[in-house]
N, C-alpha and C positions, 0 to 999 in steps of 0.2 A: 536557563541558558542565557536569556537576554540580560538578566540582571547580574548574575554571578560571573559569567564567562565573557560576554560582550560588553559588560559594564554600561548598559544603555537603559533607557527609561521606557515608559509606555509607548512612546513614538517608535522606538526601535523594535519593541515587541509587535507593534502594529505592522511594521514593515515585514517582519518575519511571517506573521500570519497571512498577510496579503501576498507574500511571495508564494507560499504553498497554494493559496487559492488561485493565484494567477496561473500557476503551472497546471492545476486541475482544469481551469477554464481552457487553457491551450489544448489540453488532452481531449476535452469534450468537443471542441471545435474541430480538432484533427479527426476524431472518430466520425463526426458527422460528414466529413468530406471523403473519408476512405473506407467507410464501413463495409462496402460491398467487396473490398479486396482483401480483408483480413481473415485470419483463421482464429476465431475467438479462444479456443482451448489453448493453442500454442501461445497466443498473445498474452493470455492471462498468466500463464506460468512465467514467461520471460519478464513481463512488466511487474509482476508482484515481487519477483526476485530483485529486479532493479530498484523497486521502491524501497525494500529493506536495505539494499546496498547504499542508496543515496541517503537514507536516514543515518546509516553508519558514518558516511562521509560528513554529514551535517554535525554529528556528535563530536567529530574530531576538529572541526573548524574553529579557528581562534578569532576570526574577524566577522563583523556583521555582513559585509558585502559577500564574502565567501559563503557564509551561512545562508544568506538569501538566495544565492545561486543554487546551492545544494537543495534548498527547499523548493525552488521552482522546478527543478528536475524531479524531485520526489513527488511533488503534486502532479506533474505530468505523468510520471510512471504509475502513480496511484489511480489516476483517472483512466489511463490506458489499460490498466489491469482489472479494475473493479467493474467498469461499465460492460466490457465483454463478458465478464463472469455473470453478471445479472442477466444479460441477454441469453447466454448459454444455458443458465439454470432454467429460465422460462421456456426456452426452445425445446430442451430435452425432457422436461417434466410433462407427464400427461396432464391434460387440461384439468382434470378433477383433482390433481395433486398440487397445482401451482400455488394456491393460497397457502397450503401447508409448508411447501418448500420455502416460500418467501418468509413465512412466519418463523420457521426454524432458523433461517439465515439471520433474521433480526434478533432472535434470542441469543445468538452467538455474541452479540455486542454486550450483553449483560456481564460477560466475564471481564470487560475492560476495567471497571472500578476495582476489582480484586487485584488485577495486575498493577494498577496504579498505587494501591495501598501497599503492595509488596515493594514497589519501586522506591517509595519514599525513604524507608530506612536504608535501602541499598545505595541510593544517591547520597544520603548523609554519611555513609561509611566509606564508599568507594568513589563517589563523585558522579556527575552526570555522564561524562563521556564513557566511562567504563560500564555504567548501568545500561545506557542506551545501546552500546555495542553488544552487551550480553543479550539484551532483549531482541535485538536485530539478528544476532547469530542464532538464537533459538527459533525465531521466525523463519530464517533462511533454512534451517535444518528441517523444520516441519514442511516448508515449501518443497524441499528436495524429496522428503518422504512421500508427499502427495504426488509429485511429478513422477517418481519411480513407481509407486503403487498403482497409479491409474494412468500410466503412460499410454496404454493402448486406447484409452478413452479420451485423453487430452492431447496426445502428440500425433497419432496416426492421421494422415491427411483425410482418409475416408471416414473418420469417426464423426458421429453426429455433432460433437462439440466443436468441430472445425468446419461445419457446413457454412457455406456463404449465403 
């Protein structure tokens, strides 16, 4: 994206990476201030969907400054979605299962290289914007399936996932 679309060098790439990290830092600071007022299950669903949406916006940007802003918002949404998810998983899992739950969650990351290897030929054939949009659309679809399938556990105010 930095080289082919924004026509920038390592400095521009550094700005893009720093933009996402800055957004994530803002999200973490925000959570540290408002943690007692949020509903983690609901926040996770909304912020993860927002994260995918902002990556879709980023994929369509044609300028470095717009891309940086989209990445700041994506980093913010990612932090606001993932941190409550971690806390929710640890809160609702019985103490004897917490290590296993976190281990399984970490194993999910191992699928990322496979997705990246599939993305390379797709980017070569269709371009980065189309491939990133496809990946985000798939992510949003699965997020919707999760939200609908486990709505009673994630959305209901009285659900353990939404305990304050």
